[in-house]
N, C-alpha and C positions, 0 to 999 in steps of 0.2 A: 454268408450274411454280412452286410456292411456293419462297420463299427463307427458310423458317423456320430459326431458329438455336436452339441449346441454351440454355435459360434457366438462367443460373448460380445464381439465387436458389433455384429449385426443386431444382437439384442439391445445393446446400449444405444445404437442408432434409432431403434424403434422407440425406446424410452424417451430419447430426446425429442422425437417428433410428436409423441402422443402424451408424454407426461407419465408420472407415476400415480396410480390410483390409490385412493384411500380405502381401507378395509374397516369393517365394523368390529374388528377384533385386534388385539395386540398380536405381535408375532409369536408370543408365547402360546396364545390360544390356537393359532393356526396349526402348529405341529406338522409342518411340511416335511416331506421326505422325498429325496430325488430318486429317480429311476437309476438302477445300476446298469441296466442293459442299454447298449449303445443305440440299437434300432429304436427302442422305446423312447429314448431321449430325443432322437431325430423326429419321431412321430409326434411327440409332445410339443416340440418346438414349432413344427408346422401347424399343429392345431391351434396353438396360442396365437400365431401370426394370422391365421384365418379369422379367428374371433376378433382380433384387433381391427382388421379391415372391414369386417362385418359391422363393427361398432362405428367406425369413423368415416367410412366411405359409402357403404350400401345403405346403412341406416334402417329406419322403420318406414315402410311404404306399402304399396299395393300388394306385393307378394305376402308380406307378413299379415296384412289385414285378411287376405284370403285364407291364410294358414290359421288365423284366429278362428275363422268360421269353421274350417275343417276340423280342428281339434275340439272346438266347442260342441260340434255334433257328437263327438265321442263322449264328452262329459254329459251331454243331455241324454244320450242313450243309456248311460250308466244309471241315472236316476229315474229315467222312464220305467226301467224294469224293476228297480228297487221299489218304486211307488206302485208299479203295476201289480206286483204281488200283494202289497198291502191293500190295494183297492179291491181286489177280488175276494178277499178272505170271508166277508160276510155271506156272499152268495155261494162260495165253495162249501161253507159250513152247512148251509141249508140243503144243497143238492147232494153232495157226496158223503155227508154224515161221517166225517172223520172222528177218530177218538179225541184228537186235539188238533185243531186247525193250525195252531202255532207251529206244527212240524213243517208246514210249507215254508215258513220263514227260516226255520232251522236248516232246511235243505238248501235254501237260497244262500245262506252264509257259508255252508260247506262248499258250495260251488265258488263263492267269491274268494274264499281262502285259497282255492286251487286255481284262481283266475288265470285265464289265458285268452287268446284272441281267435280261437277257431270254432268254438261251439255255438256262439250266439245265434247265428242265422239258422243253423240246423235245429236248435231248440225252439226257436220262434216258429219254424214251419211245422214241427212235429208236436210240440207241447200243447197246441190248441185243441188237439183231438183227444185229449185225455178223458177217459170215461170212469176212472176210479182215482182215489186220492193217492194211492201208492205210486201209480204211474205219473200222475201230475207232479208229485214231490220229486221224483227222480228226474223228470225233465226240467223242472225249475232249477234243480241243482246244476244241470247241464247249461242252462241259460246263464246262471250265475257264474259258471266257469268261463263263459264267453265274455260277459261284460266286466268281469272282475279286473281285467287288465287295462281298461280304458283310461282311467285317471292317470296312472303312472306313465303309460305308454304315450298318450296324447300330450301329457305335460312335458315329457322328454323331447318329443318332436317339436313342440312349440319353442322350447328353450334352445333347441339346436340351431334354429334359423333366425331367432329374434335378437337384435342387438341388446347388450346387457343393460343399457340405459332404459329399456322398455320392458324388462323382465318382470316389473311390478304388475304388468297386465295379466300375469298368471292368476292374480287375485280375481280379475274380472271374469276369468273362465268359470268361476263359481256361479256367475249369473246364468250360465248355460245349464248348470246343475238345477238351479231353481226353475228355469224355463222348461226343463225336462219334466219336472213334477207338475208344473202348470199344464203342459200339453197332455200328460197322462190323465189328469183330472178333467180336462175339457172333453176328452174323448169318452171317459167313463160316465160322466154325468148324464148325457142323453141316452147312451146305450144301456148301461146297467139300470138307470132310472126307469126306462120304459120297457125293457125286455128281461125282467127278473121276477121270480116268484117271491112270495112274502112269507111262506110258511114251510117248515121242513116236512110237514105231513103231506103236502101236495106240491112237490117240487121236481117234476120230471125234467129231463134235459130240454125238451121242446119248449118248456115254459121258463127256462132259465138260460137263455142264449146270450144275455147281455154281456156277461164276463167273457164269453167266447168271442163275441163281436169286437169287444175291446181289445182282446189279444190279437185278433185278425188285423185290426187297424194298426196297433202298435208294432206288430211284426212286419206289416207292409211298409210302414214308415221307416223302420230300422233297415229294411232291405234297400229302400231308396237312399237312406243315409250312406249305406255301404257303396252304392253305385256312385254317388257324388264324391265320396272320399277316395275311391280307387280308380275311377274312370274319367271324371270330369275335372277335378282339380289337378293341376300340373305339379305334382309333388316331386321335387328333385331329390336325387340321391345325396346323402350326407357327404359334404366335401371331406370331412374328417375320415369317414370310412374309405373314401377314394384314395386319399393320401396314404392311408394305412395299407392299401393294396398296391401301392407304388404307381397309382394312376394320377399323377400330379396334374397332367394336362387336362384330364377330365374334371378334376376338382376346380381348376381355374375356370373352365367353361361353365360349370354350374354357378360359380360366384358371378361370372359375367352375365349369365342369364338372369339371375335374381336382381343384379344391379340394373339390367336393361328393363326389367318389368317395373322397377321402382323409378325409372327415368334417371338413373345415375350411371357413373362410370367408375371403374375400379383400376387402381394402378398396380395391384398385385400381379406378379408374373411368376412363371415357373422358375426363372432364375432366382428371384428373391426368395421364393419358397424353399428352394434347395440350399440357398446360401445361408439362411438362418439356421439350418440344421447341420451346416458344415459339409454338405455334399457338393461334389463337382456338378456344375450345371448340366454337363453332358453325360454324367454317369450317375443316375439316380440310385438310391439304395434299393436293395432287393425288397420286393413286396413282402409284407407279413403274410404268413400262411393263414389259412382259414382257422386252424387251431389256435394260432397266436391272436388273431382278431377276436375269436370267441373268448379266449382267456382275458384279453384286454377289456372286452365288454363286461365280463363278469368279475373283473378285478375289484369292483366297488363292493363286492360281497365278501371279499377275503378278510381274514382276521387282521391283516395289516392295515385295513381301513377302518376297522372297529376300534382298535386300540387308540388311535389319535383322537377319537371322539371323547376319550376319557384321559387324555394326556396331562391335563392340569386339573387342579381342584375346581377351579371356576368352570371350566368347560365340562368336566365330568358331572358337576351339579346340574348345569343347564341341560346337558344331554339326557340325564336321567329324568329330570322333571318333564321335559318336552315329550319323551316317549311315554311317560306315565299319563300325561294329558291326552295324548292320542288314544291310549288304551281306555281311559275312563270315559272320554267322550264317545269312543267307539261303542261302548256298552250303553251309555245313557241315551244316545240318539235313537237307536232302533227300539229301545224299550218303550218309547212313546210313538215315534213316527212309523215304526214297523207294524203297529196295530191300531193306527189312528182311526181308521174307519170303524173298527170294533168299538173303540172308546166313544166315538160320536154317536153310536146307536144305543149304547148301554149306560152312559154317564148319568142321564136324567131319568130318575125312576118313573115308571108308568108313562113314559113318553110315547106319543103316537106318531113320532116323526116318520115321514114316508121315506122310502129308499131314495127317491129323487131329491128330497130335501137334504138328506145325509150327504149325497154327492155334490149337491150345490154348495153346501157349507165347506166341503173339502176343497172345492174349486176356489172359493173365497180365501181360504187359508193359503192356498198355493199362490194366489195373486199377491198376497201380502208378503210372501217370502222373497219375491224378486227384489224389492227395494233394499232388503237387508244386504244382499250381495253388492249392490251398487254403493251403498253406504260404506261397506268395508273397503271397496276399491278406492273411494275418495279419501278415506282416512289413511290408507296405506300410502297413496301417492302424496298426500299432504305431509305426512310425517317423514316421507323420504326426502322431500324438497326443503321443508321448513325446519331448521334446527331449533327454533323456538318451541316447536311441537314437543320436543323431548322434555321440556320443563313441565308440560301438561300431562306427561305420562306416556306418550307415544303408543307403541303397539301393545306393550304388556298390559297397560291399564285398559286400553280399548278392548283387548281380548278378555280381560278379567270382568269388566263391566257387562259386556254382551253375554258372557257365559253365566254370570250370576243372575242377570235378568231372566235368562232362559229358565234357570232353576226356580226362580221366584214365580214366574208365570205358570209353571207346571204345578207348583204347590197350590197356587190359586185355582188352577183348573180342577183340582180334587175337591174344592169347596163348592163348585158350581151346582146350583140347584135349578137353573133355567137354561134353555137352549141358547139364549142370547149370551149368557155368561160363558158357556162352553165354547161358543164360536169366538167370542172376544179374546179369551185367554189363549185359545189355540192360535189365533191370528198373531197375537203379540209374541208368543213363543216362536212361531214360524219366522217372524222378521228377525228377532234377536239371534236365533240359532244360525240363520244363514249369514248374518253379519259375523258371528263368531267363527264359522268355518272359513269365511273369506279372509279374515285376519290371520287365522291359524295357517292357512295355505300359503300366505305371504311370509309370515314370520319364520316358519319351519325351514325352508331352504336357505333363507338369509342367515340363520343363526348357526348353521353348521359350517365348519371350515370348508371352503370351496373344493379342495381336492378330495374330500371325504363326504361330500354332500349327498351323493347317491346312496351311500351306505346308510347315512342317517335317515334319509327319506324312506328307504326301504324298511328299516327297523320300525319307524313310526307307522307306516302303512300296514305292515304285517300285524303289528300289535293291535291296531285299530280293528282289523278284520277278525282277528282271533278272539278278542273280547266281545265283539258283536255277536258271536255265535252263542254267547251265554244269555242273550236277551230273551229268546223264546223259552229257554230253560227256566228263567226267573218268572216269566209270564205264566208258564204251566204250573210252577210251584206255588204261586201266590193267588191264583184264581181257579175257579171251577171251569169246566168246558163251556158253560153258558156265559162266562165272563163275570159271574158273581164272586164276592169275596170268599176266600178260604180261610177258616180259622180266625175270622174277624179282621183280616188284613184288607180292609177296603182300599181300593186304588193302590194296592201293593206295588205293581210294576211302575206306576207313575211316581210314587213316593221314592222308590229307588232311583229312578231316572233323575228326578229333581235334586235329590241329595248328591248324586254323582256330579251334576253340573255345578252345584255350590262348592263341593270339594275341589273341583277342577279350577274354579275361579280363584279360590284361595291359594292353590298351588301356583297359579300363574304369577301371583305377586312375589313369589320367591325365585323367579327366574333371574339369574344374575346378569344376563346379557340383554341389553336393549339396542335395537337397530335403528330406531327412529332418529332422523336428523343426521344420519351417517351414510356415507356412500355405500351402496349395495351393488357395486359394479364388479365384484369378483372376477375381474378381467382375466381371461385365460392366459394371457401372455405372462402373468406373474404367478400362475398356478403350477405346481409340480406335484403329481400324484405320488 
């Protein structure tokens, strides 16, 4: 195995050409640690050089826009099925007569925690034929196992090929999340509204096909997304993976292909790639073994990447609070949204709201959620460019305000006595919580030191899913199977959800690190894992 080391002369030349980037943190916060292994050092040097040319020569163009669509479909699919389960709960309750219909949501979150990328289509194809609640719950868990990895995987793919000056667009991916909910509601409204039974005493399968038709459609669209993602879009192999396997020439060809699609040219050559790592241009380093690449891929989950997140008092405080925020919001969000169709049908006493009206209202709520994601994207981009935005509060205050408003609107929801009030407060909370998630998705990767960002994101995502599994437990504990209050705790789950959002908003104000108005270019050439 080669013992090539990073060439400091080549590195200085690159710094002279492109300049030294600003970071949103002090060097104390970053807590960088160099690789001790020579091959890893060479691999890191090449990776940083690739990122620099991606930023300064290839730029953001046609290829990245297509990639945005590709990864956006993954985000949409994730929420299509999260909302798909919430959508069918009332009709499942009528037909299958479960002890507690909330167990379907519990099964979904079990699957999400185990999230992977292989079960989604299989669950879509099989799950629609369920004839009893136990089978349905098991297959919903499989479906959750499939879609659970979409957000982190698609986010990683997007960041792999997008120049760092445009990584704020990760926030706009949350718009696809909102569109996924909107799509699911538009499908459910006519199908469940027209092909569903209205009474548990007379609800055979033949009279309650609406939720099945909805799953047929959502499953078919998911299959189409899979075809587009894997057969239509020309997704290139990661250049960093290729250099890790010693295939430098192929890595250059991939970069040249992306540049060509964007109408650009690239000056990076195999010779430059090998020079920066201290290798002889005619004698490349030995490729990393599969075991080494796997170790490299999972290195972000090692304790060596957890400790730097708590290396200073300031960074430890910020890391602890942001993980807590993801956990609290991960519980608050499904406590309301995971059962929203149940709330829409039971909130107003003695209401004669039809099934069609319920799903029409749900569609309206979904429509109002889309602008929230766009607002978040505009705020994130604005605070990234305009340093004066820092004085106005930047990302932290934006996150705190949107989170607090979500809690306020949910508290007001519990006071609703009319269908108009229920719809109005639901729409308002839908807009603010999508804005909240959009800012949160932007702030989180920015606020972690770049070399350990993967570990920080993984901790937040995991805690978010783990706390989410408590939502159906709280719903079961505070309401009867019919949705009525238990032990006088009217609107118990919604009170808990609203309170958690308010607590999260207050916690946000204690975050010590603000990224608004500072460069968020975490340029890989200056990163050392």
